[in-house]
C-alpha positions in Angstrom: 6.7 22.9 -18.2 8.3 24.5 -21.3 10.7 22.9 -23.7 14.2 22.5 -22.2 17.5 21.9 -23.8 20.5 20.2 -22.0 23.6 20.8 -24.1 27.3 20.0 -24.1 26.7 16.6 -22.4 30.1 14.9 -22.4 28.5 11.5 -22.7 24.8 10.7 -22.8 24.7 7.2 -21.4 22.3 4.3 -22.0 20.5 5.4 -25.2 18.4 2.2 -25.4 15.0 2.5 -27.1 14.0 -1.1 -27.0 12.1 -1.7 -23.7 13.3 -5.3 -23.0 15.6 -6.8 -20.4 19.1 -7.2 -21.5 20.6 -10.7 -21.3 23.9 -12.4 -21.5 26.5 -10.6 -23.6 24.0 -7.8 -24.5 24.2 -6.6 -20.8 27.6 -5.2 -21.5 26.4 -3.2 -24.4 25.9 0.4 -23.1 25.2 2.7 -26.0 26.2 6.3 -25.5 26.5 9.5 -27.4 29.5 11.7 -26.8 29.2 15.5 -27.0 25.4 15.3 -26.9 22.3 17.3 -26.3 18.9 16.3 -24.9 15.5 18.0 -25.2 12.8 17.5 -22.5 9.2 18.7 -22.6 6.6 18.3 -19.8 9.0 16.1 -17.9 9.6 13.6 -20.7 12.5 13.1 -23.1 11.6 14.8 -26.4 14.7 14.3 -28.5 18.4 13.8 -28.2 21.5 13.4 -30.3 25.1 14.7 -30.9 25.8 18.4 -30.6 26.9 18.6 -34.3 23.3 17.7 -35.2 21.6 20.2 -32.8 21.3 22.9 -35.5 19.2 20.5 -37.6 16.9 19.5 -34.6 13.3 20.2 -35.3 12.9 21.5 -31.7 15.6 24.1 -31.8 13.5 26.8 -33.7 10.8 26.4 -31.1 13.2 27.1 -28.3 14.7 30.0 -30.2 11.3 31.6 -30.5 11.2 31.8 -26.7 14.7 33.2 -26.6 14.7 35.7 -29.4 18.0 37.4 -28.3 20.0 34.2 -28.4 21.6 33.1 -31.7 22.0 29.5 -32.8 25.8 29.8 -32.3 25.2 30.6 -28.6 24.1 27.1 -28.0 27.6 26.0 -29.0 29.8 28.9 -27.8 28.2 30.1 -24.5 27.8 28.4 -21.2 24.6 29.7 -19.6 21.6 28.6 -17.6 18.4 30.7 -17.8 16.8 30.6 -14.4 13.1 30.8 -13.6 11.8 28.8 -16.5 15.1 27.0 -17.0 15.1 26.4 -20.7 18.8 25.9 -21.5 21.1 23.9 -19.2 24.8 23.6 -20.0 26.0 20.2 -18.8 29.6 21.5 -19.0 31.1 18.2 -20.1 29.3 16.1 -17.5 28.0 12.6 -18.1 24.2 12.2 -18.0 22.6 8.8 -17.2 19.1 7.6 -16.6 18.2 7.5 -12.9 18.6 4.2 -11.0 15.6 1.9 -10.9 15.6 0.2 -7.5 13.3 -2.8 -7.9 13.5 -4.3 -4.4 13.1 -2.3 -1.1 11.5 -2.5 2.3 11.3 1.3 2.6 8.4 1.5 5.0 9.6 0.6 8.5 9.2 2.1 12.0 12.7 2.0 13.4 16.3 1.0 12.8 17.8 -2.2 14.2 21.4 -1.2 15.0 21.3 -3.2 18.2 21.1 -6.4 16.0 23.9 -5.0 13.9 26.0 -5.0 17.1 24.9 -8.6 17.9 26.1 -9.6 14.5 29.5 -8.1 15.2 29.6 -10.1 18.4 29.1 -13.3 16.3 25.4 -14.0 16.4 23.9 -15.4 13.1 20.9 -14.1 11.3 19.0 -17.3 12.5 20.1 -16.8 16.1 19.0 -13.2 16.2 15.6 -14.2 14.7 15.2 -17.0 17.3 15.7 -14.4 20.0 12.8 -12.3 18.7 14.9 -10.2 16.5 14.9 -9.8 12.7 11.6 -9.5 10.9 9.5 -10.0 14.0 11.4 -7.2 15.7 10.4 -4.8 12.9 6.9 -6.2 12.9 6.4 -5.3 16.6 7.7 -1.8 16.1 5.6 -1.2 13.0 2.3 -2.4 14.6 2.9 0.1 17.4 3.5 3.0 14.9 1.0 5.6 13.7 0.3 5.5 10.0 1.1 9.2 9.5 4.4 8.7 11.3 5.3 5.8 9.0 4.4 7.8 6.0 6.6 10.8 7.1 9.5 8.5 7.8 9.1 6.7 4.4 8.7 9.9 2.4 11.9 11.3 4.0 13.8 8.2 3.1 12.4 8.3 -0.5 13.5 11.9 -0.9 17.0 11.0 0.2 17.1 8.1 -2.3 16.0 10.5 -5.1 18.8 12.8 -4.2 21.2 9.9 -4.6 19.9 9.2 -8.1 17.0 6.8 -7.7 14.2 7.6 -10.2 11.8 4.6 -9.7 11.3 2.3 -6.8 9.5 -0.9 -5.6 8.4 -1.0 -1.9 7.2 -4.0 0.0 5.0 -4.5 3.0 5.9 -7.4 5.3 6.6 -5.8 8.6 2.9 -5.9 9.6 2.3 -9.6 9.7 -1.3 -8.9 10.7 -4.3 -7.7 8.8 -4.1 -4.2 10.3 -0.4 -4.0 10.1 -0.1 -5.1 6.4 -3.0 -2.9 5.3 -1.4 0.1 7.2 1.9 -0.5 5.4 0.2 -0.8 2.0 -1.8 2.3 2.5 1.4 4.2 3.3 2.9 2.9 0.1 -0.2 3.9 -1.8 0.1 7.4 -0.5 3.8 7.5 -1.5 2.7 6.4 -4.9 0.2 9.2 -5.1 2.5 11.9 -3.8 6.0 11.0 -5.0 7.4 12.4 -8.2 8.9 9.0 -9.2 7.1 5.8 -10.2 6.4 3.6 -7.1 5.4 -0.1 -7.3 3.7 -1.8 -4.3 4.3 -5.4 -3.3 2.3 -7.3 -0.7 4.7 -9.4 1.4 2.4 -10.7 4.2 4.3 -14.0 3.8 7.5 -12.5 5.1 7.6 -14.5 8.3 5.2 -16.3 10.7 4.1 -13.9 13.5 4.6 -15.1 17.0 0.8 -15.8 17.6 0.9 -18.2 14.6 4.3 -19.9 15.3 2.5 -23.2 16.0 -0.2 -22.7 13.4 1.3 -22.2 10.0 -1.9 -23.1 8.3 -3.8 -20.5 10.3 -1.6 -17.7 9.2 -1.6 -18.8 5.5 -5.4 -18.9 5.7 -5.4 -15.4 7.2 -3.3 -14.2 4.2 -5.4 -15.9 1.6 -8.9 -15.5 3.1 -8.7 -12.1 4.8 -5.7 -10.0 3.7 -5.8 -10.6 0.0 -9.5 -9.7 -0.5 -9.1 -6.5 1.5 -5.9 -5.5 -0.4 -7.5 -6.2 -3.7 -10.7 -4.3 -2.7 -8.7 -1.2 -1.9 -6.3 -1.6 -4.8 -3.3 -1.5 -2.5 -0.7 -3.7 -4.3 0.7 -4.4 -7.7 2.6 -7.6 -6.8 2.7 -10.4 -4.2 5.9 -11.7 -2.6 6.8 -14.6 -0.3 10.0 -15.3 1.6 10.7 -18.8 0.4 13.3 -20.1 2.8 14.0 -22.7 5.5 12.3 -21.7 8.7 9.9 -19.4 6.8 7.7 -20.5 3.8 8.2 -23.7 1.8 8.0 -23.9 -2.0 4.6 -25.5 -1.7 3.3 -22.8 0.6 4.8 -20.2 -1.7 2.9 -21.6 -4.7 -0.3 -21.7 -2.7 -0.1 -18.1 -1.5 1.0 -16.7 -4.8 -1.6 -18.6 -6.7 -4.2 -16.9 -4.5 -2.6 -13.6 -5.2 -2.7 -14.2 -8.9 -6.4 -14.8 -8.7 -6.6 -11.1 -7.4 -4.4 -9.8 -10.2 -1.1 -9.7 -8.3 1.9 -11.1 -10.2 4.5 -12.8 -8.0 8.0 -11.5 -7.3 9.8 -13.7 -4.8 12.6 -13.8 -2.2 14.4 -17.1 -3.0 17.7 -18.8 -2.4 19.0 -16.2 0.1 20.2 -18.7 2.6 19.4 -22.1 1.2 18.4 -23.9 -2.0 15.0 -25.5 -1.2 13.1 -25.3 -4.5 12.2 -21.7 -4.6 13.6 -21.3 -8.1 11.4 -24.0 -9.5 8.4 -22.5 -7.6 9.0 -19.1 -9.0 9.4 -20.3 -12.6 6.2 -22.4 -12.2 4.4 -19.2 -11.1 5.7 -17.1 -14.0 7.1 -14.6 -11.5 8.2 -11.2 -12.7 11.4 -11.4 -10.7 13.3 -13.8 -8.5 15.3 -11.9 -5.9 18.4 -12.6 -3.7 19.9 -15.7 -5.3 22.9 -15.9 -3.1 22.8 -19.7 -3.0 22.5 -21.2 -6.5 23.3 -24.7 -7.8 24.5 -25.2 -11.5 21.1 -26.8 -12.3 19.3 -23.7 -10.9 21.4 -21.4 -13.0 20.6 -23.5 -16.0 16.9 -23.2 -15.2 17.1 -19.4 -14.8 18.9 -19.1 -18.1 15.8 -20.6 -19.9 13.3 -18.5 -17.9 11.8 -15.2 -19.2 11.9 -13.2 -15.9 14.5 -11.1 -14.1 17.1 -12.3 -11.6 17.4 -9.4 -9.1 20.6 -9.4 -7.1 21.0 -7.6 -3.8 24.7 -7.4 -3.1 24.4 -5.0 -0.2 22.6 -7.6 1.9 25.4 -10.1 1.3 27.9 -7.3 2.2 26.1 -6.4 5.4 25.5 -10.0 6.5 29.0 -11.1 5.4 27.6 -13.8 3.2 28.9 -15.0 -0.1 27.9 -12.8 -3.0 25.5 -13.8 -5.7 27.2 -15.6 -8.7 26.6 -12.7 -11.0 29.2 -13.7 -13.6 27.7 -17.2 -13.9 24.2 -15.8 -14.3 25.3 -13.3 -17.0 27.3 -15.8 -18.9 24.4 -18.3 -18.8 22.2 -15.7 -20.5 20.1 -14.6 -17.6 18.5 -11.1 -17.3 20.2 -9.7 -14.3 19.0 -6.6 -12.3 20.5 -4.9 -9.3 18.6 -3.5 -6.4 19.3 -2.2 -2.9 17.1 -4.4 -0.6 16.9 -1.3 1.6 15.6 -2.5 5.0 16.5 -2.0 8.7 17.9 -5.5 9.3 20.1 -6.7 6.4 20.7 -3.7 4.1 20.2 -0.4 5.9 21.1 1.7 2.8 19.3 2.4 -0.4 22.2 4.1 -2.1 22.2 2.6 -5.6 25.6 4.2 -6.4 27.1 1.9 -3.8 25.2 -1.1 -5.2 26.6 -0.3 -8.6 30.2 -0.2 -7.3 29.7 -3.2 -5.0 28.5 -5.3 -8.0 31.6 -4.5 -10.0 34.1 -4.8 -7.1 32.7 -7.9 -5.4 30.6 -9.7 -8.2 33.0 -8.9 -11.1 30.3 -7.2 -13.2 31.6 -4.8 -15.8 30.7 -1.2 -15.2 28.5 -1.3 -18.3 26.7 -4.4 -17.1 26.1 -2.9 -13.7 24.7 0.3 -15.1 22.3 -1.7 -17.4 21.3 -4.0 -14.5 20.5 -1.0 -12.3 18.6 1.0 -14.9 16.8 -0.8 -17.8 16.8 -4.2 -16.2 15.6 -2.8 -12.9 12.8 -1.0 -14.8 11.9 -4.4 -16.4 11.8 -6.0 -13.0 9.0 -3.5 -12.1 7.4 -3.6 -15.5 8.2 0.1 -15.9 10.5 -0.2 -18.9 8.2 1.9 -21.0 8.6 4.8 -18.6 12.1 4.8 -17.2 15.4 3.0 -17.3 17.1 4.4 -20.4 17.4 7.5 -22.6 14.5 7.2 -25.0 12.0 9.5 -26.5 8.8 9.5 -24.4 10.4 8.2 -21.2 10.6 10.3 -18.1 13.4 12.9 -17.9 14.7 11.3 -14.7 18.4 11.9 -15.1 21.7 11.8 -13.1 24.2 14.5 -13.9 27.7 13.4 -12.8 30.5 15.6 -11.6 33.3 15.7 -14.1 34.6 12.2 -14.9 36.5 10.6 -17.7 34.6 7.3 -18.1 31.6 5.3 -16.8 34.2 3.0 -15.1 35.1 5.8 -12.8 31.6 5.6 -11.2 32.4 2.3 -9.6 36.2 2.7 -9.3 35.8 5.8 -7.0 33.2 4.0 -4.9 33.6 6.2 -1.8 33.2 9.5 -3.7 29.9 11.2 -4.3 30.0 11.7 -8.1 26.5 13.1 -8.5 26.3 16.7 -9.4 22.6 17.1 -9.8 19.5 14.9 -10.2 16.6 15.7 -12.5 13.2 14.2 -11.8 10.5 14.8 -14.4 12.6 17.5 -16.0 13.1 19.4 -12.8 16.3 19.4 -10.7 16.0 18.3 -7.1 18.4 19.4 -4.3 21.3 17.0 -3.9 
C-alpha cells in the first residue's frame, strides 16, 4: 500500500504514544491536535501533526514525487481525493479518532434469544430464566447443534458489522459449548476469524461459563473435564490467548475459579474474569490473586473491593449495556476512576444480556448513565480497551507504528457531541489498516 496523506483533519483525537492504561485523573486527559494531518504507510500510522507543519514533514516530498502535477500549496488549498491508489484524503474538517477496542464479547453464537427478552419484559429474572433452561444453557444447546461453518459465517458477518460501526480490535470468548466438542468448535471458529479478519482478534476460553445439564449434580466432574481434557486440547491446537471463568453465585465459586485458572496458567493462558455481576462473593480477591489481565462486569462492588482494585495493576472492564439490557444498577464508574483504577469499556456482545456490539452506544451510555466524561469514555474504549487485550502496542491511540484503524466522524463541533447525540450515527467512514471499509 503506498504512502497516504489524510489532511485537513479538524481534530486528531487521542494522540497518546505511551502504551499504558490510563488511571484516575489521567483518564480525562485526551490529547488532540486541531487542524491536523496524518500519514499512513502499509496500513500503519507513519507520521502526524498540525497542518502548519505539513510542509516541513519528511514524508511530503515522497508523496509529491508520486504526484508530480500537484503543488505543495494544493495540500492546503484544494479538496480532493485521488481514487485508485488513494494517496490524498481530505478530511474536510472532520474529527478522526482511533477505532474502538472492544475487549469483552461473546460474538460466536448460533441464535438470538429474543424469546427470553420477552420473558424479561413479563417480569422473569435472569436467575428464573436460567432455572427454566434458558440463559447460557439455551445458547449451549443451540451451539452444539450448529455446524462449524455456519457458526463462522454468522460470526464473521457480525464482525464486519462491528467494524463498520468503528470497532478496530476485539476479544471473543467461547463458553456456549460447555462440552469438549462444543468449546473446541467455538475456539476453532475464533481462530479462523483471527486468521481472516483485518482487525486484531483475541481468543478467550470460557468453558467455565456454566455447568452443563449433564453435570448439574457433578460439579467436580465438569471441572475435571475442563482441566484434564479441554485445556490440553486447546493448548495443543493453540486455540486461546486467555482463560475466563464466570465467578458468581450458582455458577463457579472463587475457589473453583482459582483452581481452573491456575490450570490455564500452566498452559500459558492468562486469566480475565467475569466477576461481581450479580453478587460480591470473593471474585475480586480471586482475580487479583491470579494476576488477571482484566476483571469484567463489576456491577456489584463494596468500598473495600474498590480499594483493592485501586491498588491492582490490571484493568477494570465495565459493560454498561448488560446493565442497561437487564435493568440492573450500573457499574460505579466514577468511584473506580476517582480511586485511581484503570477503567475500560466493552460491549459484552452476546445473545442473552447484551445483543449489541455497537461501541458508539457503549461510549454514550457510559457518559449518560455512569457519569463518565466524554474524554474518559473515549480513552476507556480505546487505549484502555487495547490494554485489556494486551494490544496497546498495535491499536488504541494515534501513535507512529500503530495500525491505521481510524474513525472519521461526520461534521461535529466537539468530542462531547459523540455521546450527547447518542441516537445519531456520527460515523462518516471507517479505515482499517489504511483502507476504508463500507459503512
